N, C-alpha and C positions, 0 to 999 in steps of 0.2 A: 693912445695909439697902440695898435697891435701889429705884429709883423707876420706875414704869411710867406712861406717859401715853397715854390713849385719846381720840381726837378724836371730833367729832360724827358723822362718817360711820361710825364703828365701832359706834355705839349708836343708829342711826337707827330701829331697830325691835326687836321682841322677839327676832328671830333674831340680830341683832347683839349684844344683851346676852348671849344664850346662848353666842355665839361667844367673848365675852370670858372667860367661865368656862372654855371649852376652852383658850384661850391660857394662862390662869393655871394650869390643871392641867398643861399641857405644860411651862411654864417654872418652876413652883413659886411659891407665893404667901405663904410664910412670910417674915417680915422684909421685907415689901414695902409701900411706900406707893404707892397707885394714885390718880392724878390723872385726872379725867374732865371732858370738856367738856359743853356742852348737847347734847341729842339732835338729830341731823339738822340741819335748818335752823331750829331753835328760836330762835337768836339773831336771825336775820333777821326771824322772825315777831314777836318781842318788840320789835324796832326799829320795826316797823309799829305796834305798840301805842302806843309813845311818840310816833310821828309823828301818829297819830290823836288822842292826848290833846291835843296842841298845835294841831292843824289842824281837827279834826272830833270834838268831844267825844261826839257821839251814836254814834260808831263804835267807840271804843276798847274798850268793854265786850264787844262782839261779837268783836273781834279777839283779845282775851284769852281769851274762851270757846273759840275755835278751838284755841288753844294748849293749853288745859286738856283738851279733848276728845282731842287727839292723844296726850297722855300717858296718858289713861285707857284708850285702845285698847291701848297697849303694856302697861299693867298687866293688863288683862283677858287678853291673850295669854300673860303670864308666870305669873300666879298663879291659883290656884283658891280655896282656902278663905280665904287671907289677903288677897284682893284688896280687900275692904272696909276693912281696917285700913290698907293702903298708900294707898288712895284718900283716906282721911281725912287722912293726913299730907300728901299732895300737895295736897289741897284747901286745907289750912291755909296752905300757902305761897302759892298763887294768891290766896286770900282776903286775905292780907296785902298783896299788890300792889294788889288792887282797893280795899281800904280806904285805902291810901296815896293812890291817884290820886283817889279820891272826896273826900278831906279836905284834900289839900295845897294850899297857895297859893304854892308855889315856882314861879318863872318861869324858873329857870336850866335850860336844856335838858339840858346834860350831867349835872347833878346828878340830875335826874329819870330820865335814861337809865340811870344806874348802879343806881338803886334798883329799876328795873323789869327790865332785861335780865339782871341777876345771878340772877334766880329760875330761869333755865334750868339753870344748873349745880347749884343746890340741889335742884331736882326730879330731875334725872338721877341724881345720886349717891344720893339717898334711895331711888329705885326700885332701883338696882343693888345698893346695900348690902343692902337687904331681900331681893333675889333671891339674893344670895350666901349669906345666912343660911338661906334656905329650902332651899338645896342643900347645906347642911352646911359652908359656909365661914365660920367665925366671923371677924368683922371689926369694926373701930371706925369709925363715921362721924365724920369730923372737919370742923368748920366752918372753912373756910379764912379767913374773916373774923376769926376768933380768933387767927390765926397771921400772916397777911400784913398788915403795918402800913404805911400809906402816907400821903402828903400829900393835899391836897384838889384835885389836878389831875384832875378827873373825866374819865373815858373814856380816860385815858392816864396813870394815877397813877404817881408816883415812890416807890420803896421806902425805908422806914426800916430799914436793914439790921440794926442792933444790936437794935432792938426785935423785929424779925421773927425773927431767929435765936433769941433767948431764948424767944419764944413757941412757936416750932416745937419746940425741944428739950424744953420743959416738956410740951407736948401729946403728943408722940410717945413720950416716955420710958416704956419697959417694955412697949410694945404691939407686936404682931407684924404683923398685917395691918390696914392702914388704907386708907380710901377718902376722898378729899377732892376739892375742886373746883379746877379751873383758872380763870384769868381774873379772879378776884375777891379783894378785900381789904377793909380798912376803915380809916377815919380814927381819930384819937384820941378823937373824940366819938361813934363808933359808926356813922357814915354809911358805907354800902357804896360801894366804889370798884371800878373795873375797870382792867385793865392794858393795854388796847388790844386790838383785834381780833386773834385768833389768840394771845392772851396765855396760853393754857393751857400751851404749851410752856415759857414763861418761869416760870410757877408751878412746874412740875416741876423746873426748874433751881434755883429758889429753895429748895424743900424739900431737894433733893439737896445743895446747898451747906451749908445749915444742919446737915444730918445727917451730913455727910462720907460720902455714899452711895458704894457700890462702883461704881454705873453708873446711867445713865438710859436707858431705852428708850422711844422714841416710836413708837407703833403706828399705821400709816397704811394707806390703801387703795392704796398703791403699794409696789413691792418694796424701796424704799430711796430714797436721793438719786439722782436721774437727772440727766443733763446737759441736760435741758430738760423743760418741761411737756408730757407726752404728749398733752394735749388741744390743743396748739398746734403740736407738732413730731412728725413721724413718725420711727421708727427711733431712739428715744432709747436711751441706754446707761446701765446701772447703774454708779454709782461705788462700787467696793468699799471704798475708804478715802479719807479727806480729813483734812487737818489742821484744828485749831481755826481757825487764821488763814484758811485757804481757805474754810471754812464761814461764817465771819464776813463775808468779802468777798461770798460768794454771797448771804447773807442781806441784807446791806446794799443790794445791787443789786436785791433783790426776789425771790429764789428762795423759793417758797412752802412748801417742805417744812420749813424750820427758821425759827422766829421770830427776828428780829434781835437781841433782847435775851437770848436763851436761852443763848448760848455763853459770854459773859463770866464768869458765876459758875462754870460748869463748868471753864473754863480755869484760873481762879485756884487751884482745888484739884486739877487734873489728873484730873477725873472723866470717864471715857469716855462718849460718847453713841452709842447705836445707833438707827438708823432702820430699822424692819422692817415687814413686811406682817402685819396681823392676820388675813389670809386664809391665809397660809402661814407660820406662826410658826417652822417648822423651818428655813426658808431663812436665809441668813447676813445679808442686808441690807447696810447701809453702816455702817462704823465711823468715828467722828470722835474723834480723839485728838491728843495733842501730837506735832508733828514728822513726821506721816505725809504723804508726798507724795501728790498727786492720782493715783489709779490707778483705771482706766486714764487716761492723759494725753490727754484729748480736749477740744475746745472746749465750753464750757458756755453755753447760751442762756437768756436771761431776758427776759420781756416784761412791761411795766407799761402797762396801758391807762388811759384816762380821765385823762390828764395835761393840763396847761395849760402852754404855752410863752409866756413873757414875754420880749420884747426891749425893753430900755431904753436910752435915750441921754439925755445932758444937753440941755436946751433951748437952750443957747448953744454947743453943739458943743465944749465943753471936755472934757478928759480924764476918763474914768471912773476915779477914783483912790480912795484909802482912805476919804475922807470920804463920797463918794457910796455906795460899796459898803457901808460900815458902816450907813448910814442905811437902805439897802434891806434888809439883814439884820435890823435892828431891827424894821422893819415886818413882815417875814416871820415873825419870832418872835411879834410882837404878835397877828398874825391866824392863828397856829397852822398855818402852811403847811409841809409837808414838802418840802425841796429835794432833788430827785432828780439834777440835773445842772447844772453851771455852765460857761459859756464866756464869756470876755471879751476884748475888744480895746481899743485905745486910747480909742475913743469910744462903744463899745457894751457892753452886758452882757446875756447871755441866760441864763435860768434855766428849767428844767423843774420844775414843782411839782405836788404832789397836794393838791387842795382837800378834804381829809378832813373838815373841820368846816364846810363850806359858808359860808366867810367871804371868798370871792374878791371879791365886789362891793365891800365896804368897803376891802379891800386895794387894788383898782385905783383907787378914788377917792383914796386917800391917796397912791399913787404918782404919779398924774396931776398932783398939785400941784407936783411937782419935776422930773418926767422926761417925755420923749416916750415913748410906750408903744405897742407892738404886742402884741396878744393873739391867740393861736391856741388855741382850745379843742379837746378831744377828740382830742389827739394820743396816740401810743403811744411808749414809750421801749424800744428794743431794746438789750440789753447782751450782749456776747460776752466771756466770760473765757477767757484762753488762746487768743486768736484766731489763725488762720492765714489765708492768702489764700483757700483754698476756703471757709472759714467766712464771710469777708467777702462773697465773691461770692454765697454761698447766701442771706445776708440781703438783699443788694441786689436779688437776683432775686425774692425772696419779698414784699418790702414795697412800699408806695406811694411817695409823694413824700418824699424825705429833706430835712428842713428844717435840721437841724443834725447835723454829724458830728464826733466827737471820739475820739482814740486816745491811750492811754498805752502803756507797755511791755507790760502784760498784758491791757488792757481796751480794747475798742472800744464806742462808744455811738452810737446813731442816734435822733434824734427824727423821728418819721414821721407824716405825714398819710396815714391809710389810705384 
């Protein structure tokens, strides 16, 4: 068994769906499990539905209708005689979301988010599975919620590995070509959960680990893993090969091609990962496997925008030691902040964080009771892996005011006010 993962950009329209079939014909689709994301920017659109539900209830029905219409246009472009049947299946999924929103009294934002946003993957795979059948590619549609078992940490759920492996093996056993959803799972009582934004890569790795797959291929709109985001850096270089360890480092610092959680389950079983272009499937792409040196050996650039820099010090100018720091981290965990960079001295402690769940204000109020606090919003974090002097000079000439600079043997980081 091999695992293919296709992201939203690869299925943003009917032409993209047709192209997937071309990739499958080129690569072979027998003994293959295909993991697919929501189409195009559907996840963003469904996030707006959730926002409207909590902030402007007169609007959320219209927002959901726009998402429904977008998918119906794709159905009309793909199907002829079967379009009514497929539309009926898709409508049933959207109607389920609408019924949920019209009847629920749940106030927890993240729980509602997961029940709504997950429909994107269910709809995309329903359409693609049906189109494959119409083109003579027999396949089994697999509900990932029946396989991916998680806790109730909505929007970033943690996996129950034993239950998940057993469910996947039972569901996949004896089947040749399967299509399932990335990003989603379920709790023991049947509530839908999500694995974090861009979690479809992680889903593919979970399936591969449970099945002992030969390989995982992530199909992207780029030729492979590049040494920088081509939207932010010119003259990027394709990395032909990297090790699991290096890929994990790049993912940790925010490289957008591979999800941070994706690599650990693959590494545990030595399953190689390939990142390839769905536009040019014949090209080699990037291979990620055990013990492979970075090749070519070039600096790698990563940028994270929309960060917040906190500078803390004790109110009595005492040392920032274990007790202070442990209290700070307890609050960061409580308010679900992702820590991107840390720098401390005897009397100060600086942290660059990402306010993913919009809980910055209560965090700041809690910190102000114990510490002096300086807050700088809207900063960017630049990271250079395998830096050299020209790379450092390149970043310093490119960015605005550098607020914090930090270097280790392999990595240089800069918090920048653009």
